[in-house]
DSSP file (Angstrom, degrees, kcal/mol; ACC not computed):
  #  RESIDUE AA STRUCTURE BP1 BP2  ACC     N-H-->O    O-->H-N    N-H-->O    O-->H-N    TCO  KAPPA ALPHA  PHI   PSI    X-CA   Y-CA   Z-CA
    1    1 A X     >        0   0    0      0, 0.0     4,-1.7     0, 0.0     5,-0.2   0.000 360.0 360.0 360.0 -40.6  -12.2   -6.0    8.8
    2    2 A X  H  >  +     0   0    0      1,-0.2     4,-2.7     2,-0.2     5,-0.4   0.939 360.0  48.4 -63.2 -45.8   -9.3   -5.6    6.4
    3    3 A X  H  > S+     0   0    0      1,-0.2     4,-2.3     2,-0.2     5,-0.4   0.925 111.1  50.2 -60.6 -44.6  -10.7   -8.2    4.0
    4    4 A X  H  4 S+     0   0    0      1,-0.2    -1,-0.2     2,-0.2    -2,-0.2   0.820 116.5  43.2 -63.5 -29.7  -14.1   -6.7    4.1
    5    5 A X  H  < S+     0   0    0     -4,-1.7    -2,-0.2    -3,-0.2    -1,-0.2   0.854 131.4  13.4 -83.8 -37.5  -12.6   -3.3    3.3
    6    6 A X  H  X S+     0   0    0     -4,-2.7     4,-2.8     6,-0.2     5,-0.4   0.550  95.4  89.7-123.4  -9.1  -10.1   -4.1    0.6
    7    7 A X  H  X S+     0   0    0     -4,-2.3     4,-2.6    -5,-0.4    -3,-0.1   0.945  94.2  43.7 -62.6 -47.6  -10.5   -7.6   -0.9
    8    8 A X  H  4 S+     0   0    0     -5,-0.4    -1,-0.2     1,-0.2    -2,-0.1   0.863 122.5  37.8 -67.2 -34.4  -12.9   -6.7   -3.6
    9    9 A X  H  4 S+     0   0    0     -4,-0.2    -1,-0.2     1,-0.1    -2,-0.2   0.778 137.0  15.1 -87.0 -27.0  -11.0   -3.5   -4.7
   10   10 A X  H  < S-     0   0    0     -4,-2.8    19,-0.3     2,-0.2    -3,-0.2   0.388  86.8-129.2-131.0   1.6   -7.5   -4.8   -4.2
   11   11 A X     <  +     0   0    0     -4,-2.6    18,-2.9    -5,-0.4    17,-0.5   0.896  63.4 139.3  46.7  48.3   -7.7   -8.6   -3.9
   12   12 A X  E     -a   29   0A   0     -6,-0.4     2,-0.3    16,-0.2    18,-0.2  -0.964  34.8-168.7-128.1 138.5   -5.6   -8.4   -0.8
   13   13 A X  E     -a   30   0A   0     16,-2.5    18,-2.8    -2,-0.4     2,-0.5  -0.860  17.7-132.6-122.9 159.5   -5.8  -10.2    2.5
   14   14 A X  E     -a   31   0A   0     -2,-0.3     2,-0.4    16,-0.2    18,-0.2  -0.952  25.1-174.1-112.7 128.1   -4.2   -9.8    5.9
   15   15 A X  E     -a   32   0A   0     16,-3.1    18,-2.7    -2,-0.5     3,-0.3  -0.986   6.5-161.5-129.3 131.0   -2.7  -12.8    7.6
   16   16 A X  E     +     0   0A   0     -2,-0.4    20,-0.2    16,-0.2    19,-0.1  -0.345  60.0  69.9 -92.9-179.0   -1.2  -13.1   11.1
   17   17 A X  E     +     0   0A   0     18,-6.4    17,-0.2     1,-0.3    19,-0.2   0.423  61.8 141.9  94.1  -0.2    1.1  -15.8   12.5
   18   18 A X  E     -a   34   0A   0     15,-2.0    17,-3.4    17,-0.5    -1,-0.3  -0.431  52.2-141.9 -77.4 148.9    4.3  -15.0   10.6
   19   19 A X  S    S+     0   0    0      1,-0.2     2,-0.3    15,-0.2    -1,-0.1   0.862  95.4  14.8 -70.1 -36.8    7.7  -15.3   12.1
   20   20 A X  S    S-     0   0    0     13,-0.1    -1,-0.2    14,-0.1     2,-0.2  -0.974  92.5-104.4-134.0 148.0    8.6  -12.1   10.1
   21   21 A X        +     0   0    0     -2,-0.3     2,-0.3    -3,-0.1    12,-0.2  -0.483  48.8 161.3 -71.8 144.3    6.4   -9.6    8.4
   22   22 A X  E     -B   32   0A   0     10,-2.0    10,-3.1    -2,-0.2     2,-0.5  -0.979  34.7-136.3-160.0 149.7    6.3   -9.9    4.6
   23   23 A X  E     -B   31   0A   0     -2,-0.3    37,-2.7     8,-0.2     2,-0.5  -0.953  21.0-170.3-109.4 130.3    4.1   -8.9    1.6
   24   24 A X  E     -B   30   0A   0      6,-3.0     6,-3.1    -2,-0.5    35,-0.1  -0.956  12.3-145.3-124.2 113.8    3.5  -11.5   -1.0
   25   25 A X        +     0   0    0     -2,-0.5     2,-0.3     4,-0.2     4,-0.1  -0.394  50.2  95.5 -70.6 154.1    1.9  -10.6   -4.3
   26   26 A X  S    S-     0   0    0    -15,-0.1     2,-0.4    -2,-0.1     3,-0.3  -0.986  80.5 -27.7 162.7-154.2   -0.4  -13.2   -5.9
   27   27 A X  S    S+     0   0    0      1,-0.5     2,-0.1    -2,-0.3   -15,-0.1  -0.788 142.5  16.7-131.2  89.8   -4.0  -14.1   -6.1
   28   28 A X  S    S-     0   0    0    -17,-0.5    -1,-0.5    -2,-0.4   -16,-0.2   0.491  99.4-132.2 -86.7 165.7   -4.8  -13.0   -3.5
   29   29 A X  E     -a   12   0A   0    -18,-2.9   -16,-2.5    -3,-0.3     2,-0.5  -0.562  27.1-145.4 -70.8 144.8   -2.0  -10.6   -2.5
   30   30 A X  E     -aB  13  24A   0     -6,-3.1    -6,-3.0   -18,-0.2     2,-0.7  -0.967  18.1-163.7-126.6 126.0   -1.1  -11.3    1.2
   31   31 A X  E     -aB  14  23A   0    -18,-2.8   -16,-3.1    -2,-0.5     2,-0.5  -0.926  21.0-165.3 -99.0 112.5    0.1   -8.9    3.9
   32   32 A X  E     -aB  15  22A   0    -10,-3.1   -10,-2.0    -2,-0.7     2,-0.3  -0.879   3.7-167.3-105.4 127.8    1.6  -11.2    6.5
   33   33 A X  E     -     0   0A   0    -18,-2.7   -15,-2.0    -2,-0.5     2,-0.2  -0.746  33.9 -80.6-113.7 163.8    2.3   -9.7   10.0
   34   34 A X  E >  S-a   18   0A   0     -2,-0.3     3,-2.5   -17,-0.2   -15,-0.2  -0.403  80.5 -54.2 -71.2 126.7    4.3  -11.0   12.9
   35   35 A X  T 3  S-     0   0    0    -17,-3.4   -18,-6.4     1,-0.3   -17,-0.5  -0.166 104.8 -46.9  45.1-122.8    2.6  -13.6   15.0
   36   36 A X  T 3  S+     0   0    0    -20,-0.2     2,-0.5   -19,-0.2    -1,-0.3  -0.163  87.9 150.0-128.7  40.2   -0.7  -12.0   16.1
   37   37 A X    <>  -     0   0    0     -3,-2.5     4,-2.0     1,-0.2     5,-0.1  -0.635  39.5-150.4 -79.8 121.6    0.7   -8.7   17.1
   38   38 A X  H  > S+     0   0    0     -2,-0.5     4,-2.2     1,-0.2     5,-0.2   0.914  96.8  48.6 -56.2 -48.6   -1.9   -5.9   16.6
   39   39 A X  H  > S+     0   0    0      1,-0.2     4,-2.6     2,-0.2    -1,-0.2   0.851 106.9  56.4 -65.5 -34.1    0.7   -3.2   16.0
   40   40 A X  H  > S+     0   0    0      2,-0.2     4,-2.5     1,-0.2    -1,-0.2   0.915 107.4  49.8 -62.0 -41.4    2.6   -5.4   13.5
   41   41 A X  H  X S+     0   0    0     -4,-2.0     4,-2.3     2,-0.2    -2,-0.2   0.942 112.2  46.6 -61.7 -47.5   -0.7   -5.7   11.5
   42   42 A X  H  X S+     0   0    0     -4,-2.2     4,-2.0     1,-0.2    -2,-0.2   0.896 112.8  50.6 -62.3 -39.4   -1.2   -1.9   11.5
   43   43 A X  H  X S+     0   0    0     -4,-2.6     4,-1.9     2,-0.2    -1,-0.2   0.916 111.1  47.1 -65.7 -43.4    2.4   -1.4   10.5
   44   44 A X  H  X S+     0   0    0     -4,-2.5     4,-2.0     1,-0.2    -1,-0.2   0.867 110.4  52.5 -68.7 -35.2    2.3   -3.8    7.6
   45   45 A X  H  X S+     0   0    0     -4,-2.3     4,-2.3    -5,-0.2    -1,-0.2   0.890 106.2  55.7 -64.0 -38.0   -1.0   -2.3    6.4
   46   46 A X  H  X S+     0   0    0     -4,-2.0     4,-1.5     2,-0.2    -2,-0.2   0.921 106.8  48.8 -60.4 -43.8    0.7    1.1    6.6
   47   47 A X  H  X S+     0   0    0     -4,-1.9     4,-2.0     1,-0.2    -1,-0.2   0.899 109.9  52.3 -62.6 -39.1    3.5   -0.2    4.2
   48   48 A X  H  < S+     0   0    0     -4,-2.0    -1,-0.2     1,-0.2    -2,-0.2   0.889 107.1  53.0 -62.3 -39.0    0.8   -1.5    1.9
   49   49 A X  H  < S+     0   0    0     -4,-2.3    -1,-0.2     1,-0.2    -2,-0.2   0.806 109.6  48.6 -67.5 -29.1   -0.8    1.9    1.9
   50   50 A X  H  < S+     0   0    0     -4,-1.5    -1,-0.2    -5,-0.2    -2,-0.2   0.875  94.0  89.8 -75.3 -38.9    2.5    3.5    0.9
   51   51 A X     <  -     0   0    0     -4,-2.0     2,-0.1    -5,-0.1    10,-0.0  -0.372  69.0-144.5 -68.3 131.4    3.2    1.1   -2.0
   52   52 A X     >  -     0   0    0     -2,-0.1     4,-2.2     9,-0.1    -1,-0.1  -0.207  37.8 -83.1 -82.5-179.2    1.8    2.0   -5.4
   53   53 A X  T  4 S+     0   0    0      1,-0.2     4,-0.2     2,-0.2    -2,-0.1   0.843 128.4  48.6 -58.8 -37.8    0.5   -0.5   -7.9
   54   54 A X  T >4 S+     0   0    0      1,-0.2     3,-1.6     2,-0.2    -1,-0.2   0.936 112.2  48.2 -69.0 -45.3    3.9   -1.4   -9.3
   55   55 A X  G >4 S+     0   0    0      1,-0.3     3,-2.0     2,-0.2     6,-0.3   0.849 102.6  63.6 -62.3 -34.0    5.4   -2.0   -5.9
   56   56 A X  G 3< S+     0   0    0     -4,-2.2    -1,-0.3     1,-0.3    -2,-0.2   0.508  95.1  61.4 -72.3  -1.4    2.4   -4.1   -4.9
   57   57 A X  G <  S+     0   0    0     -3,-1.6     2,-0.4    -4,-0.2    -1,-0.3   0.394  96.3  76.0 -97.3   0.3    3.4   -6.6   -7.7
   58   58 A X  S X  S-     0   0    0     -3,-2.0     3,-2.3    -4,-0.1     5,-0.1  -0.881  93.2 -99.9-116.2 143.4    6.8   -7.2   -5.9
   59   59 A X  G >  S+     0   0    0     -2,-0.4     3,-2.3     1,-0.3   -35,-0.2  -0.378 112.5   0.3 -57.8 133.3    7.6   -9.3   -2.9
   60   60 A X  G >  S-     0   0    0    -37,-2.7     3,-1.9     1,-0.3    -1,-0.3   0.785 125.5 -76.8  50.6  30.3    8.0   -7.0    0.1
   61   61 A X  G <  S-     0   0    0     -3,-2.3    -1,-0.3     1,-0.3    -2,-0.2   0.574  72.0 -82.5  61.9  11.1    7.2   -4.2   -2.4
   62   62 A X  G <  S+     0   0    0     -3,-2.3    -1,-0.3     1,-0.2    -2,-0.1   0.659  85.9 155.1  71.5  15.1   10.7   -4.5   -3.7
   63   63 A X    <   -     0   0    0     -3,-1.9     2,-0.2    -4,-0.1    -1,-0.2  -0.411  48.3-111.0 -80.0 152.1   12.0   -2.2   -0.9
   64   64 A X        +     0   0    0     -2,-0.1     2,-0.3     2,-0.0    -1,-0.1  -0.559  40.8 174.1 -70.3 139.3   15.5   -2.2    0.5
   65   65 A X        -     0   0    0     -2,-0.2     2,-0.5     2,-0.0    13,-0.0  -0.899  18.3-166.0-152.0 125.1   15.7   -3.5    4.1
   66   66 A X        -     0   0    0     -2,-0.3     4,-0.2     8,-0.1     3,-0.1  -0.934  30.7-121.6-105.3 133.0   18.7   -4.2    6.2
   67   67 A X        -     0   0    0     -2,-0.5     3,-0.2     1,-0.2    -1,-0.1  -0.034  48.3 -55.4 -68.5 174.3   18.0   -6.3    9.3
   68   68 A X  S    S+     0   0    0      1,-0.2    -1,-0.2    41,-0.0    38,-0.1  -0.150 117.8  57.7 -47.5 140.0   18.6   -5.4   12.9
   69   69 A X  S    S+     0   0    0      1,-0.2    -1,-0.2    -3,-0.1    -2,-0.1   0.586  72.0 165.9 105.9  18.3   22.2   -4.3   13.5
   70   70 A X        -     0   0    0     -4,-0.2    40,-1.7    -3,-0.2    -1,-0.2  -0.315  33.6-123.7 -65.9 146.7   22.3   -1.5   11.0
   71   71 A X     >  -     0   0    0     38,-0.2     4,-2.7     1,-0.1     5,-0.2  -0.253  38.2 -89.4 -79.4 178.3   25.1    1.0   11.1
   72   72 A X  H  > S+     0   0    0      1,-0.2     4,-2.1     2,-0.2     5,-0.1   0.880 127.2  48.5 -61.0 -41.0   24.5    4.7   11.5
   73   73 A X  H  > S+     0   0    0      2,-0.2     4,-1.8     1,-0.2    -1,-0.2   0.926 113.8  46.0 -66.4 -44.8   24.3    5.4    7.7
   74   74 A X  H  > S+     0   0    0      1,-0.2     4,-2.4     2,-0.2    -2,-0.2   0.891 112.4  51.7 -63.3 -39.5   21.9    2.4    7.2
   75   75 A X  H  X S+     0   0    0     -4,-2.7     4,-2.7     2,-0.2     5,-0.2   0.871 105.9  54.1 -67.3 -36.6   19.8    3.6   10.1
   76   76 A X  H  X S+     0   0    0     -4,-2.1     4,-1.9    -5,-0.2    -1,-0.2   0.908 110.7  46.3 -62.7 -41.0   19.5    7.1    8.8
   77   77 A X  H  X S+     0   0    0     -4,-1.8     4,-2.0     2,-0.2    -2,-0.2   0.902 110.9  53.6 -66.7 -40.8   18.2    5.7    5.5
   78   78 A X  H  X S+     0   0    0     -4,-2.4     4,-1.3     1,-0.2    -2,-0.2   0.943 110.7  45.0 -58.2 -49.9   15.8    3.4    7.4
   79   79 A X  H  X S+     0   0    0     -4,-2.7     4,-0.7     1,-0.2    -1,-0.2   0.861 109.2  57.5 -66.7 -33.7   14.3    6.3    9.4
   80   80 A X  H >< S+     0   0    0     -4,-1.9     3,-0.5     1,-0.2     4,-0.3   0.924 113.2  38.3 -61.0 -44.4   14.1    8.5    6.2
   81   81 A X  H 3X S+     0   0    0     -4,-2.0     4,-0.5     1,-0.2    -1,-0.2   0.632 111.1  61.1 -83.6 -12.4   11.9    5.9    4.5
   82   82 A X  H 3X S+     0   0    0     -4,-1.3     4,-2.3    -5,-0.2     5,-0.3   0.554  78.7  86.7 -90.3  -8.2    9.9    5.0    7.6
   83   83 A X  H <X S+     0   0    0     -4,-0.7     4,-1.9    -3,-0.5    -1,-0.2   0.950  92.9  41.9 -58.9 -51.8    8.4    8.4    8.3
   84   84 A X  H  > S+     0   0    0     -4,-0.3     4,-2.4     2,-0.2     5,-0.2   0.943 115.6  47.0 -66.0 -48.9    5.4    8.0    6.0
   85   85 A X  H  X S+     0   0    0     -4,-0.5     4,-2.6     1,-0.2    -1,-0.2   0.916 115.0  47.3 -60.0 -38.9    4.5    4.4    7.0
   86   86 A X  H  X S+     0   0    0     -4,-2.3     4,-2.2     2,-0.2    -1,-0.2   0.817 108.5  55.0 -73.8 -26.7    4.8    5.2   10.7
   87   87 A X  H  X S+     0   0    0     -4,-1.9     4,-2.0    -5,-0.3    -1,-0.2   0.926 110.2  46.6 -66.1 -43.8    2.7    8.4   10.2
   88   88 A X  H  X S+     0   0    0     -4,-2.4     4,-2.6     1,-0.2    -2,-0.2   0.933 111.3  51.9 -60.2 -45.1    0.0    6.2    8.7
   89   89 A X  H  X S+     0   0    0     -4,-2.6     4,-2.6     1,-0.2    -2,-0.2   0.898 107.4  52.5 -59.5 -40.6    0.4    3.7   11.6
   90   90 A X  H  X S+     0   0    0     -4,-2.2     4,-2.4     1,-0.2    -1,-0.2   0.903 110.3  48.2 -61.0 -41.4    0.0    6.5   14.1
   91   91 A X  H  X S+     0   0    0     -4,-2.0     4,-2.5     2,-0.2    -2,-0.2   0.890 110.0  51.5 -67.1 -38.8   -3.2    7.6   12.4
   92   92 A X  H  X S+     0   0    0     -4,-2.6     4,-1.2     2,-0.2    -2,-0.2   0.919 110.6  49.1 -62.8 -42.4   -4.4    4.0   12.4
   93   93 A X  H  X>S+     0   0    0     -4,-2.6     5,-2.5     1,-0.2     4,-0.9   0.918 111.3  49.7 -61.9 -42.9   -3.7    3.8   16.1
   94   94 A X  H ><5S+     0   0    0     -4,-2.4     3,-0.6     1,-0.2    -2,-0.2   0.900 106.5  56.5 -61.3 -40.8   -5.5    7.1   16.7
   95   95 A X  H 3<5S+     0   0    0     -4,-2.5    55,-0.3     1,-0.2    -1,-0.2   0.769 118.2  32.2 -65.2 -25.5   -8.5    5.7   14.7
   96   96 A X  H 3<5S-     0   0    0     -4,-1.2    -1,-0.2    -3,-0.5    -2,-0.2   0.362 110.9-112.5-114.6   5.5   -8.8    2.7   17.0
   97   97 A X  T <<5 +     0   0    0     -4,-0.9     2,-0.4    -3,-0.6    -3,-0.2   0.815  66.6 143.8  73.7  30.1   -7.7    4.3   20.3
   98   98 A X      < -     0   0    0     -5,-2.5    -1,-0.2    -6,-0.2    -2,-0.1  -0.846  55.1-105.3-105.6 138.5   -4.5    2.2   20.5
   99   99 A X        -     0   0    0     -2,-0.4     2,-0.4    65,-0.0    63,-0.1  -0.263  36.1-158.1 -60.0 146.4   -1.2    3.6   21.9
  100  100 A X        +     0   0    0     62,-0.8     2,-0.3    -7,-0.0    65,-0.2  -0.979  17.8 170.6-128.1 141.0    1.5    4.4   19.4
  101  101 A X        -     0   0    0     -2,-0.4    62,-0.0    65,-0.0    65,-0.0  -0.974  38.9-107.9-143.9 136.1    5.2    4.8   19.7
  102  102 A X        -     0   0    0     -2,-0.3     2,-0.5    12,-0.1    16,-0.1  -0.214  29.8-139.7 -59.9 155.1    7.7    5.1   16.9
  103  103 A X        -     0   0    0      1,-0.1    -1,-0.1     2,-0.1   -17,-0.1  -0.980  21.8-177.2-121.6 122.4    9.9    2.1   16.2
  104  104 A X        -     0   0    0     -2,-0.5    -1,-0.1     8,-0.1   -25,-0.1   0.593  27.2-155.4 -90.1 -14.0   13.5    2.5   15.2
  105  105 A X        +     0   0    0      1,-0.1     3,-0.1   -37,-0.1    -2,-0.1   0.813  57.7 108.1  49.5  45.7   13.7   -1.3   14.8
  106  106 A X    >   +     0   0    0    -38,-0.1     3,-1.5     3,-0.1    -1,-0.1  -0.353  26.7 155.6-149.2  62.0   17.5   -1.6   15.4
  107  107 A X  T 3  S+     0   0    0      1,-0.3     4,-0.1     3,-0.1    -1,-0.1   0.803  79.9  41.7 -63.3 -31.5   18.0   -3.2   18.8
  108  108 A X  T 3  S+     0   0    0      2,-0.1    -1,-0.3    -3,-0.1     2,-0.2   0.182 118.5  41.7-103.5  17.2   21.5   -4.5   18.0
  109  109 A X  S <  S-     0   0    0     -3,-1.5     2,-1.0   -38,-0.1   -38,-0.2  -0.645 108.0 -49.5-140.9-162.5   22.8   -1.4   16.1
  110  110 A X        -     0   0    0    -40,-1.7   -35,-0.1    -2,-0.2    -3,-0.1  -0.703  48.6-171.6 -82.8 103.9   22.8    2.3   16.2
  111  111 A X        -     0   0    0     -2,-1.0    -1,-0.2     1,-0.2     2,-0.1   0.825  23.8-146.3 -70.6 -32.7   19.2    3.2   16.8
  112  112 A X        -     0   0    0     -6,-0.1     2,-0.8     4,-0.0    -1,-0.2  -0.442  43.5 -30.8  92.4-173.3   19.5    7.0   16.3
  113  113 A X     >  -     0   0    0      1,-0.2     4,-1.9    -2,-0.1     5,-0.2  -0.729  49.7-169.9 -89.3 106.8   17.6    9.8   17.9
  114  114 A X  H  > S+     0   0    0     -2,-0.8     4,-3.0     1,-0.2     5,-0.2   0.885  83.8  55.4 -64.0 -40.2   14.1    8.6   18.8
  115  115 A X  H  > S+     0   0    0      1,-0.2     4,-1.9     2,-0.2    -1,-0.2   0.912 109.1  45.8 -62.1 -44.0   12.8   12.1   19.8
  116  116 A X  H  > S+     0   0    0      2,-0.2     4,-1.9     1,-0.2    -1,-0.2   0.906 114.9  47.9 -65.9 -41.5   13.8   13.6   16.4
  117  117 A X  H  X S+     0   0    0     -4,-1.9     4,-2.5     2,-0.2    -2,-0.2   0.915 109.6  52.9 -65.4 -42.9   12.3   10.7   14.5
  118  118 A X  H  X S+     0   0    0     -4,-3.0     4,-2.8     1,-0.2    -1,-0.2   0.884 108.2  51.5 -59.9 -38.7    9.1   10.9   16.6
  119  119 A X  H  X S+     0   0    0     -4,-1.9     4,-2.7    -5,-0.2    -1,-0.2   0.900 109.1  49.9 -66.0 -40.4    8.7   14.6   15.8
  120  120 A X  H  X S+     0   0    0     -4,-1.9     4,-2.3     2,-0.2    -2,-0.2   0.920 113.4  46.1 -62.5 -43.7    9.1   13.8   12.0
  121  121 A X  H  X S+     0   0    0     -4,-2.5     4,-2.7     2,-0.2    -2,-0.2   0.929 113.6  48.8 -65.4 -45.3    6.4   11.1   12.2
  122  122 A X  H  X S+     0   0    0     -4,-2.8     4,-2.6     1,-0.2     5,-0.2   0.923 111.9  49.0 -60.6 -45.7    4.1   13.4   14.2
  123  123 A X  H  X S+     0   0    0     -4,-2.7     4,-2.3     1,-0.2    -1,-0.2   0.905 112.4  48.0 -61.6 -42.0    4.6   16.3   11.8
  124  124 A X  H  X S+     0   0    0     -4,-2.3     4,-2.3     2,-0.2    -1,-0.2   0.920 111.2  50.5 -65.6 -42.9    3.9   14.0    8.8
  125  125 A X  H  X S+     0   0    0     -4,-2.7     4,-2.1     2,-0.2    -2,-0.2   0.923 111.5  47.8 -61.7 -44.5    0.8   12.6   10.5
  126  126 A X  H  X S+     0   0    0     -4,-2.6     4,-2.6     1,-0.2    -1,-0.2   0.906 110.2  52.7 -62.6 -41.0   -0.6   16.1   11.3
  127  127 A X  H  X S+     0   0    0     -4,-2.3     4,-3.0     1,-0.2     5,-0.2   0.898 108.5  50.6 -60.8 -40.8    0.1   17.2    7.7
  128  128 A X  H  X S+     0   0    0     -4,-2.3     4,-1.6     2,-0.2    -1,-0.2   0.895 111.0  48.6 -64.0 -40.5   -1.8   14.2    6.4
  129  129 A X  H  < S+     0   0    0     -4,-2.1    -2,-0.2     2,-0.2    -1,-0.2   0.931 116.6  42.4 -64.3 -45.1   -4.8   15.0    8.7
  130  130 A X  H  < S+     0   0    0     -4,-2.6    -2,-0.2     1,-0.2    -1,-0.2   0.910 123.6  35.5 -68.9 -43.6   -4.7   18.6    7.6
  131  131 A X  H  < S-     0   0    0     -4,-3.0    -1,-0.2    -5,-0.2    -2,-0.2   0.555 119.0-100.1 -92.2  -9.2   -4.2   18.0    3.8
  132  132 A X     <  -     0   0    0     -4,-1.6     2,-0.2    -5,-0.2    -1,-0.1   0.240  30.0 -98.3  99.3 138.0   -6.2   14.8    3.5
  133  133 A X        -     0   0    0     -4,-0.2    -4,-0.0     1,-0.1    -5,-0.0  -0.590  38.2-106.2 -86.4 147.4   -5.4   11.2    3.4
  134  134 A X     >  -     0   0    0     -2,-0.2     4,-2.2     1,-0.1     5,-0.2  -0.232  46.2 -93.1 -62.0 166.5   -5.1    9.2    0.2
  135  135 A X  H  > S+     0   0    0      1,-0.2     4,-2.7     2,-0.2     5,-0.2   0.880 117.7  46.9 -55.9 -51.5   -7.9    6.7   -0.5
  136  136 A X  H  > S+     0   0    0      1,-0.2     4,-2.4     2,-0.2    -1,-0.2   0.953 116.4  41.4 -65.1 -50.6   -6.6    3.5    1.1
  137  137 A X  H  > S+     0   0    0      1,-0.2     4,-2.6     2,-0.2    -1,-0.2   0.879 115.4  53.1 -64.1 -33.1   -5.3    4.9    4.4
  138  138 A X  H  X S+     0   0    0     -4,-2.2     4,-2.4     2,-0.2    -2,-0.2   0.947 110.4  46.4 -63.8 -47.0   -8.5    7.1    4.7
  139  139 A X  H  X S+     0   0    0     -4,-2.7     4,-2.4    -5,-0.2    -2,-0.2   0.902 113.2  49.6 -60.9 -41.1  -10.7    4.0    4.2
  140  140 A X  H  X S+     0   0    0     -4,-2.4     4,-2.6    -5,-0.2     5,-0.2   0.908 110.1  50.0 -67.9 -41.0   -8.7    2.0    6.7
  141  141 A X  H  X S+     0   0    0     -4,-2.6     4,-2.8     2,-0.2     5,-0.2   0.922 111.8  48.9 -60.5 -43.5   -8.9    4.8    9.3
  142  142 A X  H  X S+     0   0    0     -4,-2.4     4,-2.4     2,-0.2     5,-0.2   0.916 111.1  49.8 -62.7 -43.3  -12.7    5.1    8.8
  143  143 A X  H  X S+     0   0    0     -4,-2.4     4,-2.4     2,-0.2    -2,-0.2   0.935 114.3  44.5 -61.1 -47.1  -13.1    1.3    9.1
  144  144 A X  H  X S+     0   0    0     -4,-2.6     4,-2.8     2,-0.2    -2,-0.2   0.933 112.9  50.5 -63.7 -46.5  -11.1    1.2   12.4
  145  145 A X  H  <>S+     0   0    0     -4,-2.8     5,-3.1     1,-0.2     6,-0.3   0.902 113.0  46.4 -61.0 -41.6  -12.8    4.3   13.8
  146  146 A X  H ><5S+     0   0    0     -4,-2.4     3,-1.1    -5,-0.2    -1,-0.2   0.934 113.8  47.9 -65.4 -45.8  -16.3    2.8   13.1
  147  147 A X  H 3<5S+     0   0    0     -4,-2.4    -2,-0.2     1,-0.2    -1,-0.2   0.902 116.2  43.3 -62.4 -41.5  -15.3   -0.6   14.5
  148  148 A X  T 3<5S-     0   0    0     -4,-2.8    -1,-0.2   -53,-0.2    -2,-0.2   0.303 112.8-116.2 -90.9  10.0  -13.8    0.9   17.7
  149  149 A X  T < 5S+     0   0    0     -3,-1.1     3,-0.3    -4,-0.2    -3,-0.2   0.850  73.3 132.4  64.5  36.6  -16.7    3.4   18.2
  150  150 A X    > < +     0   0    0     -5,-3.1     3,-1.2   -55,-0.3    -4,-0.2  -0.046  20.8 122.3-109.6  30.8  -14.5    6.4   17.8
  151  151 A X  T 3  S+     0   0    0     -6,-0.3    -1,-0.2     1,-0.3    -5,-0.1   0.824  72.9  54.2 -61.3 -31.9  -16.7    8.3   15.3
  152  152 A X  T 3  S+     0   0    0     -3,-0.3     2,-0.6    -7,-0.1    -1,-0.3   0.577  94.8  78.4 -83.7  -7.2  -16.9   11.3   17.6
  153  153 A X  S <  S-     0   0    0     -3,-1.2    -3,-0.0   -58,-0.1    -1,-0.0  -0.892  78.2-135.9-105.1 121.6  -13.2   11.8   17.9
  154  154 A X     >  -     0   0    0     -2,-0.6     4,-2.7     1,-0.1     5,-0.2  -0.329  21.9-116.1 -68.8 156.7  -11.4   13.4   15.0
  155  155 A X  H  > S+     0   0    0      1,-0.2     4,-2.8     2,-0.2     5,-0.2   0.870 116.4  56.0 -61.1 -35.7   -8.2   11.9   13.8
  156  156 A X  H  > S+     0   0    0      2,-0.2     4,-2.0     1,-0.2    -1,-0.2   0.935 110.4  43.6 -64.3 -44.7   -6.4   15.1   14.8
  157  157 A X  H  > S+     0   0    0      1,-0.2     4,-2.2     2,-0.2    -2,-0.2   0.921 115.6  49.3 -63.6 -42.9   -7.6   14.8   18.4
  158  158 A X  H  X S+     0   0    0     -4,-2.7     4,-2.9     1,-0.2    -2,-0.2   0.872 107.6  54.7 -63.3 -36.9   -6.9   11.1   18.4
  159  159 A X  H  X S+     0   0    0     -4,-2.8     4,-2.5     2,-0.2    -1,-0.2   0.908 106.7  50.2 -64.4 -41.9   -3.4   11.8   17.1
  160  160 A X  H  X S+     0   0    0     -4,-2.0     4,-1.0     2,-0.2    -1,-0.2   0.933 112.2  48.7 -61.0 -44.4   -2.7   14.1   19.9
  161  161 A X  H >X S+     0   0    0     -4,-2.2     3,-0.7     1,-0.2     4,-0.5   0.936 110.8  51.0 -56.9 -47.8   -3.9   11.4   22.3
  162  162 A X  H >< S+     0   0    0     -4,-2.9     3,-1.1     1,-0.3   -62,-0.8   0.905 110.1  47.2 -61.2 -44.8   -1.8    8.8   20.7
  163  163 A X  H 3< S+     0   0    0     -4,-2.5    -1,-0.3     1,-0.3    -2,-0.2   0.643 109.9  54.6 -76.0 -12.2    1.4   10.8   20.8
  164  164 A X  H << S+     0   0    0     -4,-1.0    -1,-0.3    -3,-0.7    -2,-0.2   0.474  84.0 110.1 -94.3  -3.3    0.8   11.6   24.5
  165  165 A X    <<        0   0    0     -3,-1.1    -3,-0.0    -4,-0.5   -65,-0.0  -0.415 360.0 360.0 -69.2 146.5    0.4    8.0   25.4
  166  166 A X              0   0    0     -2,-0.1    -1,-0.1   -65,-0.0    -3,-0.1   0.514 360.0 360.0 -68.6 360.0    3.3    6.6   27.6
């Protein structure tokens, strides 16, 4: 579905099976997600949707990333930059009827306050629904909603469902 939606406009493909997620620019550009995890694919697509044209020319979009085991300061920076990608991911989950839960991605370090982060992500997702999504995440939400037969459920209703999932 991703290739059919974005290959001609962005020369980008989605590939599963990776040990770690990574974005590799090239011809074609490749979004690689972990193993064959559905949520990993949605999360990596969300990062791709955040990255602008200059960032999409750099491996992993040129972003800072500290691996698992971050200290409190590093984790605060991680959660600050993860609000938008995880808001997109929440909308993608809503569009296909898949449960969503925020990820603090720091099992061996100071994870931080999940509830506060979840509220930031939820608020951002609602703001995106109300104010309109940029072109790539909007197209991806439409593709997912059509494929999963969720045309009759608005993203806002789906988002409420997603955030109420256990």
